[in-house]
Backbone as XML, in Angstrom:
<?xml version="1.0"?>
<chain id="A" units="angstrom">
  <residue number="1" name="MET">
    <atom name="N" x="-18.291" y="8.671" z="-48.570"/>
    <atom name="CA" x="-18.920" y="8.156" z="-49.656"/>
    <atom name="C" x="-18.204" y="6.730" z="-50.080"/>
  </residue>
  <residue number="2" name="SER">
    <atom name="N" x="-17.568" y="6.346" z="-48.953"/>
    <atom name="CA" x="-16.800" y="5.034" z="-49.283"/>
    <atom name="C" x="-17.578" y="3.698" z="-49.245"/>
  </residue>
  <residue number="3" name="ASN">
    <atom name="N" x="-18.803" y="3.823" z="-48.803"/>
    <atom name="CA" x="-19.449" y="2.508" z="-48.435"/>
    <atom name="C" x="-20.493" y="2.521" z="-49.753"/>
  </residue>
  <residue number="4" name="ILE">
    <atom name="N" x="-20.196" y="2.795" z="-50.862"/>
    <atom name="CA" x="-21.132" y="2.684" z="-52.224"/>
    <atom name="C" x="-20.572" y="1.449" z="-52.994"/>
  </residue>
  <residue number="5" name="ARG">
    <atom name="N" x="-21.506" y="0.494" z="-53.228"/>
    <atom name="CA" x="-21.223" y="-0.604" z="-53.931"/>
    <atom name="C" x="-20.846" y="-0.280" z="-55.405"/>
  </residue>
  <residue number="6" name="GLU">
    <atom name="N" x="-20.149" y="-1.162" z="-55.983"/>
    <atom name="CA" x="-19.831" y="-1.166" z="-57.322"/>
    <atom name="C" x="-20.812" y="-1.875" z="-57.970"/>
  </residue>
  <residue number="7" name="VAL">
    <atom name="N" x="-21.449" y="-1.136" z="-59.067"/>
    <atom name="CA" x="-22.534" y="-1.781" z="-59.833"/>
    <atom name="C" x="-22.035" y="-2.692" z="-60.823"/>
  </residue>
  <residue number="8" name="ILE">
    <atom name="N" x="-22.628" y="-3.896" z="-60.780"/>
    <atom name="CA" x="-22.214" y="-4.980" z="-61.583"/>
    <atom name="C" x="-23.371" y="-5.215" z="-62.551"/>
  </residue>
  <residue number="9" name="GLY">
    <atom name="N" x="-23.286" y="-5.184" z="-63.911"/>
    <atom name="CA" x="-24.233" y="-5.446" z="-64.807"/>
    <atom name="C" x="-25.027" y="-4.191" z="-65.028"/>
  </residue>
  <residue number="10" name="ASP">
    <atom name="N" x="-26.337" y="-4.258" z="-65.326"/>
    <atom name="CA" x="-27.302" y="-3.240" z="-65.542"/>
    <atom name="C" x="-27.657" y="-2.570" z="-64.344"/>
  </residue>
  <residue number="11" name="PRO">
    <atom name="N" x="-27.269" y="-1.259" z="-64.302"/>
    <atom name="CA" x="-27.601" y="-0.512" z="-62.990"/>
    <atom name="C" x="-29.111" y="-0.479" z="-62.653"/>
  </residue>
  <residue number="12" name="ASN">
    <atom name="N" x="-30.013" y="-0.499" z="-63.373"/>
    <atom name="CA" x="-31.447" y="-0.544" z="-63.080"/>
    <atom name="C" x="-31.856" y="-1.776" z="-62.238"/>
  </residue>
  <residue number="13" name="GLU">
    <atom name="N" x="-31.318" y="-2.823" z="-63.000"/>
    <atom name="CA" x="-31.534" y="-4.179" z="-62.341"/>
    <atom name="C" x="-30.936" y="-4.291" z="-61.014"/>
  </residue>
  <residue number="14" name="PHE">
    <atom name="N" x="-29.567" y="-3.836" z="-60.982"/>
    <atom name="CA" x="-28.815" y="-3.911" z="-59.780"/>
    <atom name="C" x="-29.540" y="-3.333" z="-58.643"/>
  </residue>
  <residue number="15" name="TRP">
    <atom name="N" x="-29.835" y="-2.015" z="-58.914"/>
    <atom name="CA" x="-30.575" y="-1.197" z="-57.653"/>
    <atom name="C" x="-31.927" y="-1.642" z="-57.486"/>
  </residue>
  <residue number="16" name="ASN">
    <atom name="N" x="-32.688" y="-2.157" z="-58.432"/>
    <atom name="CA" x="-34.027" y="-2.532" z="-58.161"/>
    <atom name="C" x="-34.200" y="-3.719" z="-57.470"/>
  </residue>
  <residue number="17" name="GLU">
    <atom name="N" x="-33.210" y="-4.542" z="-57.252"/>
    <atom name="CA" x="-33.123" y="-5.735" z="-56.419"/>
    <atom name="C" x="-33.050" y="-5.501" z="-54.951"/>
  </residue>
  <residue number="18" name="LEU">
    <atom name="N" x="-32.745" y="-4.121" z="-54.589"/>
    <atom name="CA" x="-32.620" y="-3.753" z="-53.159"/>
    <atom name="C" x="-33.753" y="-2.970" z="-52.749"/>
  </residue>
  <residue number="19" name="ILE">
    <atom name="N" x="-34.212" y="-3.255" z="-51.378"/>
    <atom name="CA" x="-35.076" y="-2.330" z="-50.694"/>
    <atom name="C" x="-34.228" y="-1.329" z="-49.875"/>
  </residue>
  <residue number="20" name="TRP">
    <atom name="N" x="-34.952" y="-0.222" z="-49.703"/>
    <atom name="CA" x="-34.336" y="0.999" z="-49.081"/>
    <atom name="C" x="-33.375" y="0.530" z="-47.890"/>
  </residue>
  <residue number="21" name="SER">
    <atom name="N" x="-33.816" y="-0.472" z="-46.825"/>
    <atom name="CA" x="-33.240" y="-0.732" z="-45.784"/>
    <atom name="C" x="-31.801" y="-1.506" z="-46.229"/>
  </residue>
  <residue number="22" name="ASP">
    <atom name="N" x="-31.785" y="-2.087" z="-47.470"/>
    <atom name="CA" x="-30.608" y="-2.828" z="-47.743"/>
    <atom name="C" x="-29.560" y="-1.936" z="-48.222"/>
  </residue>
  <residue number="23" name="LEU">
    <atom name="N" x="-29.811" y="-0.577" z="-48.445"/>
    <atom name="CA" x="-28.647" y="0.400" z="-48.973"/>
    <atom name="C" x="-27.878" y="0.864" z="-47.601"/>
  </residue>
  <residue number="24" name="THR">
    <atom name="N" x="-26.657" y="1.031" z="-47.862"/>
    <atom name="CA" x="-25.748" y="1.639" z="-46.914"/>
    <atom name="C" x="-26.141" y="3.049" z="-46.669"/>
  </residue>
  <residue number="25" name="SER">
    <atom name="N" x="-25.775" y="3.687" z="-45.452"/>
    <atom name="CA" x="-26.309" y="5.091" z="-45.249"/>
    <atom name="C" x="-25.612" y="5.935" z="-46.371"/>
  </residue>
  <residue number="26" name="ASP">
    <atom name="N" x="-24.411" y="5.709" z="-46.818"/>
    <atom name="CA" x="-23.743" y="6.421" z="-48.041"/>
    <atom name="C" x="-24.651" y="6.306" z="-49.229"/>
  </residue>
  <residue number="27" name="GLU">
    <atom name="N" x="-25.103" y="5.016" z="-49.596"/>
    <atom name="CA" x="-25.894" y="5.019" z="-50.663"/>
    <atom name="C" x="-27.342" y="5.628" z="-50.603"/>
  </residue>
  <residue number="28" name="GLN">
    <atom name="N" x="-27.848" y="5.435" z="-49.345"/>
    <atom name="CA" x="-29.168" y="6.288" z="-49.121"/>
    <atom name="C" x="-28.892" y="7.771" z="-49.264"/>
  </residue>
  <residue number="29" name="ALA">
    <atom name="N" x="-27.872" y="8.200" z="-48.748"/>
    <atom name="CA" x="-27.479" y="9.670" z="-48.955"/>
    <atom name="C" x="-27.275" y="10.057" z="-50.404"/>
  </residue>
  <residue number="30" name="LEU">
    <atom name="N" x="-26.766" y="9.182" z="-51.207"/>
    <atom name="CA" x="-26.537" y="9.542" z="-52.541"/>
    <atom name="C" x="-27.906" y="9.511" z="-53.316"/>
  </residue>
  <residue number="31" name="TRP">
    <atom name="N" x="-28.833" y="8.531" z="-53.093"/>
    <atom name="CA" x="-30.065" y="8.352" z="-53.760"/>
    <atom name="C" x="-30.903" y="9.450" z="-53.318"/>
  </residue>
  <residue number="32" name="THR">
    <atom name="N" x="-30.824" y="9.923" z="-51.998"/>
    <atom name="CA" x="-31.568" y="11.063" z="-51.501"/>
    <atom name="C" x="-31.343" y="12.257" z="-52.269"/>
  </residue>
  <residue number="33" name="GLN">
    <atom name="N" x="-30.060" y="12.408" z="-52.723"/>
    <atom name="CA" x="-29.449" y="13.573" z="-53.383"/>
    <atom name="C" x="-30.287" y="13.586" z="-54.639"/>
  </residue>
  <residue number="34" name="LEU">
    <atom name="N" x="-30.570" y="12.401" z="-55.392"/>
    <atom name="CA" x="-31.105" y="12.365" z="-56.477"/>
    <atom name="C" x="-32.761" y="12.309" z="-56.574"/>
  </residue>
  <residue number="35" name="GLY">
    <atom name="N" x="-33.261" y="12.566" z="-55.283"/>
    <atom name="CA" x="-34.800" y="12.756" z="-55.057"/>
    <atom name="C" x="-35.341" y="11.542" z="-54.617"/>
  </residue>
  <residue number="36" name="TRP">
    <atom name="N" x="-34.733" y="10.355" z="-54.200"/>
    <atom name="CA" x="-35.273" y="9.190" z="-53.668"/>
    <atom name="C" x="-35.476" y="9.231" z="-52.113"/>
  </residue>
  <residue number="37" name="ASN">
    <atom name="N" x="-36.240" y="8.463" z="-51.737"/>
    <atom name="CA" x="-36.566" y="8.398" z="-50.170"/>
    <atom name="C" x="-37.008" y="6.859" z="-49.933"/>
  </residue>
  <residue number="38" name="GLU">
    <atom name="N" x="-37.131" y="6.434" z="-48.778"/>
    <atom name="CA" x="-37.749" y="5.215" z="-48.473"/>
    <atom name="C" x="-38.936" y="4.878" z="-49.158"/>
  </residue>
  <residue number="39" name="GLU">
    <atom name="N" x="-39.962" y="5.845" z="-49.173"/>
    <atom name="CA" x="-41.273" y="5.657" z="-49.657"/>
    <atom name="C" x="-41.285" y="5.455" z="-51.140"/>
  </residue>
  <residue number="40" name="ASN">
    <atom name="N" x="-40.541" y="6.139" z="-51.815"/>
    <atom name="CA" x="-40.679" y="6.151" z="-53.411"/>
    <atom name="C" x="-39.729" y="5.079" z="-53.814"/>
  </residue>
  <residue number="41" name="TRP">
    <atom name="N" x="-38.665" y="4.811" z="-53.056"/>
    <atom name="CA" x="-37.795" y="3.612" z="-53.446"/>
    <atom name="C" x="-38.327" y="2.307" z="-53.308"/>
  </residue>
  <residue number="42" name="ASP">
    <atom name="N" x="-39.036" y="2.049" z="-52.273"/>
    <atom name="CA" x="-39.932" y="0.714" z="-52.013"/>
    <atom name="C" x="-41.083" y="0.633" z="-52.741"/>
  </residue>
  <residue number="43" name="ASP">
    <atom name="N" x="-41.600" y="1.671" z="-53.327"/>
    <atom name="CA" x="-42.602" y="1.650" z="-54.059"/>
    <atom name="C" x="-42.287" y="1.098" z="-55.587"/>
  </residue>
  <residue number="44" name="GLU">
    <atom name="N" x="-41.005" y="0.648" z="-55.731"/>
    <atom name="CA" x="-40.598" y="0.083" z="-56.903"/>
    <atom name="C" x="-40.704" y="0.925" z="-58.150"/>
  </residue>
  <residue number="45" name="LEU">
    <atom name="N" x="-40.473" y="2.228" z="-57.914"/>
    <atom name="CA" x="-40.431" y="3.043" z="-59.229"/>
    <atom name="C" x="-39.070" y="2.946" z="-59.710"/>
  </residue>
  <residue number="46" name="ASP">
    <atom name="N" x="-39.190" y="2.705" z="-61.126"/>
    <atom name="CA" x="-37.788" y="2.568" z="-61.792"/>
    <atom name="C" x="-36.944" y="3.777" z="-61.788"/>
  </residue>
  <residue number="47" name="PHE">
    <atom name="N" x="-35.707" y="3.786" z="-61.574"/>
    <atom name="CA" x="-34.882" y="4.739" z="-61.581"/>
    <atom name="C" x="-34.642" y="5.164" z="-63.246"/>
  </residue>
  <residue number="48" name="PRO">
    <atom name="N" x="-35.082" y="6.547" z="-63.411"/>
    <atom name="CA" x="-34.887" y="6.803" z="-64.862"/>
    <atom name="C" x="-33.533" y="6.829" z="-65.566"/>
  </residue>
  <residue number="49" name="GLU">
    <atom name="N" x="-33.510" y="6.269" z="-66.657"/>
    <atom name="CA" x="-32.266" y="6.083" z="-67.428"/>
    <atom name="C" x="-32.049" y="7.576" z="-67.813"/>
  </residue>
  <residue number="50" name="TRP">
    <atom name="N" x="-30.701" y="7.810" z="-67.934"/>
    <atom name="CA" x="-30.258" y="9.281" z="-68.447"/>
    <atom name="C" x="-30.971" y="9.632" z="-69.618"/>
  </residue>
  <residue number="51" name="ASP">
    <atom name="N" x="-30.994" y="8.655" z="-70.657"/>
    <atom name="CA" x="-31.696" y="8.950" z="-71.943"/>
    <atom name="C" x="-33.261" y="9.229" z="-71.844"/>
  </residue>
  <residue number="52" name="ASP">
    <atom name="N" x="-33.876" y="8.838" z="-70.778"/>
    <atom name="CA" x="-35.371" y="8.945" z="-70.493"/>
    <atom name="C" x="-35.473" y="10.317" z="-69.753"/>
  </residue>
  <residue number="53" name="LEU">
    <atom name="N" x="-34.536" y="10.941" z="-69.445"/>
    <atom name="CA" x="-34.794" y="12.192" z="-68.512"/>
    <atom name="C" x="-35.228" y="13.416" z="-69.684"/>
  </residue>
  <residue number="54" name="PRO">
    <atom name="N" x="-36.043" y="14.165" z="-69.249"/>
    <atom name="CA" x="-36.450" y="15.251" z="-70.154"/>
    <atom name="C" x="-35.111" y="16.037" z="-70.461"/>
  </residue>
  <residue number="55" name="SER">
    <atom name="N" x="-35.016" y="16.604" z="-71.711"/>
    <atom name="CA" x="-33.644" y="17.326" z="-71.927"/>
    <atom name="C" x="-33.357" y="18.582" z="-71.216"/>
  </residue>
  <residue number="56" name="GLU">
    <atom name="N" x="-34.513" y="19.208" z="-70.567"/>
    <atom name="CA" x="-34.142" y="20.147" z="-69.488"/>
    <atom name="C" x="-33.589" y="19.679" z="-68.224"/>
  </residue>
  <residue number="57" name="ASP">
    <atom name="N" x="-34.110" y="18.599" z="-67.724"/>
    <atom name="CA" x="-33.507" y="17.922" z="-66.644"/>
    <atom name="C" x="-32.033" y="17.483" z="-66.798"/>
  </residue>
  <residue number="58" name="LYS">
    <atom name="N" x="-31.735" y="17.043" z="-68.074"/>
    <atom name="CA" x="-30.356" y="16.463" z="-68.368"/>
    <atom name="C" x="-29.586" y="17.791" z="-68.254"/>
  </residue>
  <residue number="59" name="LYS">
    <atom name="N" x="-30.031" y="18.932" z="-68.857"/>
    <atom name="CA" x="-29.295" y="20.197" z="-68.755"/>
    <atom name="C" x="-29.065" y="20.544" z="-67.491"/>
  </residue>
  <residue number="60" name="LEU">
    <atom name="N" x="-29.874" y="20.543" z="-66.632"/>
    <atom name="CA" x="-29.996" y="21.103" z="-65.231"/>
    <atom name="C" x="-28.821" y="20.016" z="-64.559"/>
  </residue>
  <residue number="61" name="TRP">
    <atom name="N" x="-28.837" y="18.753" z="-64.663"/>
    <atom name="CA" x="-28.185" y="17.852" z="-63.949"/>
    <atom name="C" x="-26.738" y="17.900" z="-64.503"/>
  </residue>
  <residue number="62" name="SER">
    <atom name="N" x="-26.469" y="18.267" z="-65.804"/>
    <atom name="CA" x="-25.186" y="18.583" z="-66.356"/>
    <atom name="C" x="-24.656" y="19.845" z="-65.731"/>
  </residue>
  <residue number="63" name="ILE">
    <atom name="N" x="-25.235" y="20.777" z="-65.339"/>
    <atom name="CA" x="-24.738" y="21.978" z="-64.786"/>
    <atom name="C" x="-24.119" y="21.562" z="-63.443"/>
  </residue>
  <residue number="64" name="LEU">
    <atom name="N" x="-24.981" y="20.622" z="-62.651"/>
    <atom name="CA" x="-24.429" y="20.070" z="-61.389"/>
    <atom name="C" x="-23.184" y="18.983" z="-61.617"/>
  </residue>
  <residue number="65" name="GLY">
    <atom name="N" x="-22.778" y="18.892" z="-62.925"/>
    <atom name="CA" x="-21.738" y="17.896" z="-63.059"/>
    <atom name="C" x="-21.953" y="16.458" z="-63.475"/>
  </residue>
  <residue number="66" name="TRP">
    <atom name="N" x="-23.304" y="16.195" z="-63.536"/>
    <atom name="CA" x="-23.599" y="14.753" z="-63.886"/>
    <atom name="C" x="-23.463" y="14.703" z="-65.323"/>
  </residue>
  <residue number="67" name="THR">
    <atom name="N" x="-22.977" y="13.447" z="-65.749"/>
    <atom name="CA" x="-22.920" y="13.012" z="-67.163"/>
    <atom name="C" x="-23.764" y="11.701" z="-67.181"/>
  </residue>
  <residue number="68" name="GLN">
    <atom name="N" x="-24.005" y="11.272" z="-68.566"/>
    <atom name="CA" x="-24.639" y="9.841" z="-68.587"/>
    <atom name="C" x="-23.846" y="8.882" z="-67.829"/>
  </residue>
  <residue number="69" name="ALA">
    <atom name="N" x="-22.515" y="8.942" z="-67.822"/>
    <atom name="CA" x="-21.630" y="8.006" z="-67.342"/>
    <atom name="C" x="-21.733" y="7.930" z="-65.645"/>
  </residue>
  <residue number="70" name="SER">
    <atom name="N" x="-21.913" y="9.232" z="-65.045"/>
    <atom name="CA" x="-21.834" y="9.337" z="-63.718"/>
    <atom name="C" x="-23.263" y="8.944" z="-63.164"/>
  </residue>
  <residue number="71" name="TRP">
    <atom name="N" x="-24.380" y="9.377" z="-64.141"/>
    <atom name="CA" x="-25.734" y="9.142" z="-63.600"/>
    <atom name="C" x="-26.095" y="7.494" z="-63.698"/>
  </residue>
  <residue number="72" name="GLU">
    <atom name="N" x="-25.364" y="6.793" z="-64.573"/>
    <atom name="CA" x="-25.518" y="5.346" z="-64.619"/>
    <atom name="C" x="-24.417" y="4.546" z="-63.914"/>
  </residue>
  <residue number="73" name="GLY">
    <atom name="N" x="-23.659" y="5.225" z="-63.058"/>
    <atom name="CA" x="-22.812" y="4.527" z="-62.245"/>
    <atom name="C" x="-21.405" y="4.076" z="-62.837"/>
  </residue>
  <residue number="74" name="ASP">
    <atom name="N" x="-21.179" y="4.462" z="-64.010"/>
    <atom name="CA" x="-19.872" y="4.103" z="-64.762"/>
    <atom name="C" x="-18.832" y="5.012" z="-64.497"/>
  </residue>
  <residue number="75" name="ASP">
    <atom name="N" x="-19.219" y="6.125" z="-63.570"/>
    <atom name="CA" x="-18.144" y="7.127" z="-63.357"/>
    <atom name="C" x="-18.280" y="7.732" z="-62.020"/>
  </residue>
  <residue number="76" name="ASP">
    <atom name="N" x="-17.382" y="8.422" z="-61.445"/>
    <atom name="CA" x="-17.555" y="8.988" z="-60.125"/>
    <atom name="C" x="-18.797" y="10.007" z="-60.190"/>
  </residue>
  <residue number="77" name="ILE">
    <atom name="N" x="-19.381" y="10.149" z="-58.981"/>
    <atom name="CA" x="-20.341" y="11.246" z="-58.782"/>
    <atom name="C" x="-19.738" y="12.510" z="-58.913"/>
  </residue>
  <residue number="78" name="PRO">
    <atom name="N" x="-20.511" y="13.606" z="-59.306"/>
    <atom name="CA" x="-19.616" y="15.001" z="-59.465"/>
    <atom name="C" x="-19.532" y="15.543" z="-57.971"/>
  </residue>
  <residue number="79" name="GLU">
    <atom name="N" x="-18.418" y="16.483" z="-58.026"/>
    <atom name="CA" x="-18.175" y="17.215" z="-56.903"/>
    <atom name="C" x="-19.360" y="17.791" z="-56.283"/>
  </residue>
  <residue number="80" name="SER">
    <atom name="N" x="-20.167" y="18.377" z="-57.036"/>
    <atom name="CA" x="-21.327" y="19.145" z="-56.581"/>
    <atom name="C" x="-22.165" y="18.323" z="-55.465"/>
  </residue>
  <residue number="81" name="ALA">
    <atom name="N" x="-22.244" y="16.895" z="-55.711"/>
    <atom name="CA" x="-23.077" y="16.114" z="-54.849"/>
    <atom name="C" x="-22.451" y="16.125" z="-53.360"/>
  </residue>
  <residue number="82" name="GLU">
    <atom name="N" x="-21.304" y="16.648" z="-53.257"/>
    <atom name="CA" x="-20.853" y="16.549" z="-51.839"/>
    <atom name="C" x="-20.696" y="17.977" z="-51.318"/>
  </residue>
  <residue number="83" name="LYS">
    <atom name="N" x="-21.068" y="18.891" z="-51.898"/>
    <atom name="CA" x="-20.971" y="20.294" z="-51.581"/>
    <atom name="C" x="-22.256" y="20.734" z="-50.698"/>
  </residue>
  <residue number="84" name="LEU">
    <atom name="N" x="-22.056" y="21.624" z="-49.743"/>
    <atom name="CA" x="-23.118" y="22.283" z="-49.250"/>
    <atom name="C" x="-23.685" y="23.224" z="-50.153"/>
  </residue>
  <residue number="85" name="TRP">
    <atom name="N" x="-24.801" y="23.787" z="-49.894"/>
    <atom name="CA" x="-25.403" y="24.882" z="-50.650"/>
    <atom name="C" x="-24.580" y="25.910" z="-50.972"/>
  </residue>
  <residue number="86" name="GLU">
    <atom name="N" x="-24.183" y="26.496" z="-49.799"/>
    <atom name="CA" x="-23.287" y="27.830" z="-49.962"/>
    <atom name="C" x="-21.925" y="27.521" z="-50.626"/>
  </residue>
  <residue number="87" name="ASP">
    <atom name="N" x="-21.524" y="26.248" z="-50.874"/>
    <atom name="CA" x="-20.403" y="26.229" z="-51.740"/>
    <atom name="C" x="-20.697" y="25.935" z="-53.124"/>
  </residue>
  <residue number="88" name="LEU">
    <atom name="N" x="-21.906" y="25.661" z="-53.630"/>
    <atom name="CA" x="-22.295" y="25.513" z="-54.940"/>
    <atom name="C" x="-22.101" y="26.870" z="-55.620"/>
  </residue>
  <residue number="89" name="THR">
    <atom name="N" x="-21.735" y="26.911" z="-56.924"/>
    <atom name="CA" x="-21.696" y="28.202" z="-57.792"/>
    <atom name="C" x="-23.166" y="28.613" z="-57.791"/>
  </residue>
  <residue number="90" name="PRO">
    <atom name="N" x="-23.239" y="29.904" z="-58.148"/>
    <atom name="CA" x="-24.626" y="30.640" z="-58.428"/>
    <atom name="C" x="-25.301" y="29.697" z="-59.587"/>
  </residue>
  <residue number="91" name="GLU">
    <atom name="N" x="-24.607" y="29.238" z="-60.593"/>
    <atom name="CA" x="-25.068" y="28.502" z="-61.677"/>
    <atom name="C" x="-25.749" y="27.056" z="-61.193"/>
  </residue>
  <residue number="92" name="GLU">
    <atom name="N" x="-24.850" y="26.435" z="-60.339"/>
    <atom name="CA" x="-25.292" y="25.086" z="-59.673"/>
    <atom name="C" x="-26.457" y="25.448" z="-58.800"/>
  </residue>
  <residue number="93" name="GLN">
    <atom name="N" x="-26.531" y="26.374" z="-57.959"/>
    <atom name="CA" x="-27.508" y="26.809" z="-57.227"/>
    <atom name="C" x="-28.918" y="26.870" z="-57.931"/>
  </residue>
  <residue number="94" name="ALA">
    <atom name="N" x="-28.736" y="27.757" z="-59.001"/>
    <atom name="CA" x="-30.002" y="27.836" z="-59.891"/>
    <atom name="C" x="-30.427" y="26.479" z="-60.506"/>
  </residue>
  <residue number="95" name="ALA">
    <atom name="N" x="-29.507" y="25.777" z="-60.942"/>
    <atom name="CA" x="-29.921" y="24.386" z="-61.437"/>
    <atom name="C" x="-30.627" y="23.461" z="-60.365"/>
  </residue>
  <residue number="96" name="ALA">
    <atom name="N" x="-29.929" y="23.536" z="-59.385"/>
    <atom name="CA" x="-30.679" y="22.649" z="-58.220"/>
    <atom name="C" x="-31.999" y="23.139" z="-57.801"/>
  </residue>
  <residue number="97" name="THR">
    <atom name="N" x="-32.187" y="24.559" z="-57.781"/>
    <atom name="CA" x="-33.446" y="25.128" z="-57.503"/>
    <atom name="C" x="-34.576" y="24.589" z="-58.481"/>
  </residue>
  <residue number="98" name="GLU">
    <atom name="N" x="-34.180" y="24.609" z="-59.823"/>
    <atom name="CA" x="-35.097" y="24.338" z="-60.919"/>
    <atom name="C" x="-35.438" y="22.887" z="-60.658"/>
  </residue>
  <residue number="99" name="LEU">
    <atom name="N" x="-34.516" y="21.928" z="-60.160"/>
    <atom name="CA" x="-34.809" y="20.616" z="-59.869"/>
    <atom name="C" x="-35.607" y="20.307" z="-58.655"/>
  </residue>
  <residue number="100" name="GLY">
    <atom name="N" x="-35.973" y="21.459" z="-57.861"/>
    <atom name="CA" x="-36.820" y="21.157" z="-56.645"/>
    <atom name="C" x="-36.171" y="21.423" z="-55.454"/>
  </residue>
  <residue number="101" name="TYR">
    <atom name="N" x="-34.781" y="21.701" z="-55.424"/>
    <atom name="CA" x="-34.136" y="21.820" z="-54.110"/>
    <atom name="C" x="-34.134" y="23.217" z="-53.572"/>
  </residue>
  <residue number="102" name="THR">
    <atom name="N" x="-34.152" y="23.276" z="-52.321"/>
    <atom name="CA" x="-34.012" y="24.543" z="-51.435"/>
    <atom name="C" x="-32.590" y="24.215" z="-50.675"/>
  </residue>
  <residue number="103" name="PRO">
    <atom name="N" x="-32.148" y="25.403" z="-50.147"/>
    <atom name="CA" x="-30.877" y="25.314" z="-49.414"/>
    <atom name="C" x="-30.984" y="24.254" z="-48.383"/>
  </residue>
  <residue number="104" name="ASP">
    <atom name="N" x="-32.032" y="24.238" z="-47.661"/>
    <atom name="CA" x="-32.026" y="23.328" z="-46.520"/>
    <atom name="C" x="-32.222" y="21.819" z="-47.017"/>
  </residue>
  <residue number="105" name="LYS">
    <atom name="N" x="-32.939" y="21.705" z="-48.003"/>
    <atom name="CA" x="-33.202" y="20.400" z="-48.626"/>
    <atom name="C" x="-31.856" y="19.777" z="-49.124"/>
  </residue>
  <residue number="106" name="TRP">
    <atom name="N" x="-31.111" y="20.614" z="-49.892"/>
    <atom name="CA" x="-29.783" y="20.245" z="-50.369"/>
    <atom name="C" x="-28.830" y="19.873" z="-49.335"/>
  </residue>
  <residue number="107" name="ASP">
    <atom name="N" x="-28.684" y="20.667" z="-48.255"/>
    <atom name="CA" x="-27.859" y="20.403" z="-47.268"/>
    <atom name="C" x="-28.221" y="19.370" z="-46.234"/>
  </residue>
  <residue number="108" name="ASP">
    <atom name="N" x="-29.553" y="19.002" z="-46.142"/>
    <atom name="CA" x="-29.838" y="17.899" z="-45.298"/>
    <atom name="C" x="-29.739" y="16.574" z="-45.988"/>
  </residue>
  <residue number="109" name="GLU">
    <atom name="N" x="-29.222" y="16.499" z="-47.071"/>
    <atom name="CA" x="-29.150" y="15.223" z="-47.759"/>
    <atom name="C" x="-27.820" y="14.325" z="-47.236"/>
  </residue>
  <residue number="110" name="GLU">
    <atom name="N" x="-27.184" y="14.681" z="-46.254"/>
    <atom name="CA" x="-26.243" y="13.914" z="-45.541"/>
    <atom name="C" x="-25.016" y="13.451" z="-46.566"/>
  </residue>
  <residue number="111" name="ILE">
    <atom name="N" x="-24.835" y="14.358" z="-47.574"/>
    <atom name="CA" x="-23.919" y="13.924" z="-48.568"/>
    <atom name="C" x="-22.296" y="14.475" z="-48.045"/>
  </residue>
</chain>
């Protein structure tokens, strides 16, 4: 995860200026963990702000260690983002499942 750029200024503006192929493999892996891929990234969908997430999604992402600061790039990503499915706690696995992850999808994220 050493090839992730430091965000300068507004995170939405910063990332929206880049197309998928501009991202490093580490950045792509991180964004993939959050549900992004080349197709939906390049469709210019806005990355949701933490405050715009439904409260249930915030709760689930919080279980996985995400905070508003880490979500917005002001803090390090949580340890769960780098764990294999089998290394997640049962509570983290349940949260990830609610967010649409399966063990295979989680592990295939190249984090």
